[in-house]
N, C-alpha and C positions, 0 to 999 in steps of 0.2 A: 363480543359480549356473551353471545349464546354459547360459544365454545368454553368460555371461562366458567359459566354457570354449570354446564355439563361436567366439566372437570372437577368442580367443587363437589357436585353431587356424587361423583364417582369416588372421590377421596373421603367423603364424609363417613362411610362405614368403617374405613380403616382408622380414622381418627378416633371415632367412638370406641372401637375395639381396643385401641391402645390405651385410652383413658380408663377403660374398665380394669386394666391391669395396674394402674397407678395405686400406690398405697403409702402410708406413713409407717415409720419404724422407730422404735425407741429401744435403748439399751443402757445398762448401768455405766457409770463413769469408768469402771475398770476396763470396759471394752472400748468406749469412745476415745479415751485418752491415749490408746495405743496407735490410733490411726488405722485400725483394722477396717472400719466401715468405708472410709474414702478409697480404700484399696479394693474391697470386695464389691460394693454396690455398683460402681460404674461397669464392671465386667458383667454383672447380672443384667443391668439395664441394656447394655449393648447386645446381649444375647436375646433378650425377650422384648425389647422395646417398651419397657415399663419404667416409669419415673418413680423413684423412691425418695421421699422426703424424711429426713431424720428430725424427730422432735424429742423433747426431753422426757416426756411421760405419756402413757396412754396411746401408743401407736397402734395401728391396725395389726402390726406384727411386733412382738415383744421378744427380745433376747433376754433370757433370765433362767431361773431355776425350774420352770414348769414347761410342759409341752413335749415336743419331740427332741431327743438328744441329737445334736448335730456336730458339735466339735468340743474339744477339751483344751484347757489351757489356764494359766494363772491359778492352778491348784483346784480347779473345779470342772465339771461337765456343764456345758452351756446348752440350753434348750431353746427351741423356737415355738412360740404359741401365737395364735392370732385369730382374727375373725375370718369367717368364710369369705371367699372371694377369689377371683382368678389370680390376682397378683400375689397375695400371701401364699396360696397353694403352689404357684409356680416357684416362688422363692424357696420354700421348704424343699420342694422336689429338686430344685437346682443345687441346693447346698448338699443334698445327699447323692447327687449324681457324680460321675467320675470327674467331670470338668469342675464341678463345684468343690469337690474334695481337693483337687489339684490347686485350686485357687486358695483355699484355706491353708494348705500346707505351704503354698508359695509366698505367703506373707512373712517375710523374714527381715524386719528392720535391723540394720547393723549386722546382717548376715546370720541372725539367729531366729529360728522359727518360734513364734510365741504360741501358736495354736496348732492342734493336730486334728485331722479329720477321722483318725482312728479311735472311734468311741466304742467302748465295750458296753453292750446293752446292760442296763441296771436290772438285776434280778430281784424281784420282790418275793419275800416269803409269804406264800398264801396258805393259810391254815384251812384245811378242808373242814367243812361243816356237815355233820351227819344229822339228819332230821329224825331218825328213828329213836325208839326208846331202848337204851342199852340194857336196862334191867330186864325188860321183856326179851331182848335179844339173847341174853345169857340163858334164860329158860328155854327158848326155842333152840338155841345151839346145842344145849345138852340133850334136849329131846330128839332132835332130828339128826344133828351132825355127830353127836357123841357116840353113835353106834360104831363109827369108824375112827373119828379124830379125837385126840385128847384135847378137850376144851380148856380145862383149868385143873386145879388140884382136885376138884370134885370127882372127876372121872379119870384121874391120872392112870389108873391101872386097867382101864377098860378099852382103850384105843387099840386099833389094829397096828401091828408092828411096822408095816410098810406104808402106812398113811401118815403124812406130816401133821404135827400138832398145829393148833391155831397160832401158838407163839412162834413156831418155826415159819409158818406161812407169812407171819407179819414181818419177817426179815426180807421178803421178796419185794423188789422194786414195784412190781405190778400187783401187790396184794389186794388193793382195792378192786381192781378189775376181776381178779380171781374170785373174790367173795361175791361181788355183785352179779357175776355171770356164771356162777358155779354150775348152773343147770345145763349149760352147753358144753361143759368140760367133762370128758370121760372120767369115770363111768356113770356120772350123774344123770345123763339123759335117759338112761334105761329105767330109772326108778323115781325121777323127780318131776313134780308138777307145780308150776307157779301159775296161780289163777290169772287168767287173762293174757298170759304170755306164751306159755308152752302149749303145743297141740296135745290133744288127748292121746293116751297110749293106743296103739293099734290093737284091734280086737284079737289078732292072732299072735301078738307079741306082748302079753301081759307082763308086768314087772315080776322078777323072780323073788323079790323081797317086799316087805310092807313098804309101799311108796311114801316118799316125802311129799307132802301136800301143804304148800304154804301160799300166802298172798304176797302182793308187792309190799304191803306194810310190814309183814313178817320179815321179808327180805331186808327192808330198810333197818329194822330193829337188829337183825343179826349183824349187818354191816356196822351199825353204830356201836354194838358191843365189841366187835372185832377191833375197832379203832381204839378202844380203851386198853387193849391187851399190850403189855410190854413185849417188844420183839425179843426172841430168845437170844441169849448171849452165846454166840457160836464159838467164843473163845474159851468157854468153860468146858471141862471134860464131859463127854457124852455120858448120860446116865440111862439105864434101862427104865422103861416106863411100864 
């Protein structure tokens, strides 16, 4: 009797640990009607010792349009979402693993694969938001940057020939980085000061020209203005400025 009690106590943590992984799952009829779940879930349970109960709605794990994209089929990309917990986390991780992907691809009723693990990540168009004042940014750009760069029609004839215009720089893939960190790109460090960001000029190396001295708010305004500029059409014939 004592041996049985000790054995039960020894197995208790294992049982509790397994129960922590148990969860419920719900999926739309398009999925359940194919027989996909009875094929996939036992393989997951065998791997991780978790019991998965399929319910009609409101499961701990939900297969549907939201969450992590895990497989495609029936004309859509299916996602997995769910509550926090060991079981749901393991299930999502397993579906994205090599063995999980092979399981998804291996479901082939009547010799035809209904689902594919090869899911292309959905790209969301994210519009950058600039907090600066573009009207002030135009003024500052003409005052500080217009010495060398063509900013717009206002100073079209005053830029330096070897210096790209703002419209040309807007065609660069990294234009935002270039504008927001211009003060570290040559030749700007030798004559540019951004309050609270750049170190003071060295006493023995004063700027050779009137320095550009701006604040972070000024820089935000210039960036906001640059964002409003239409990128140059490089397909048009080049015109002298």
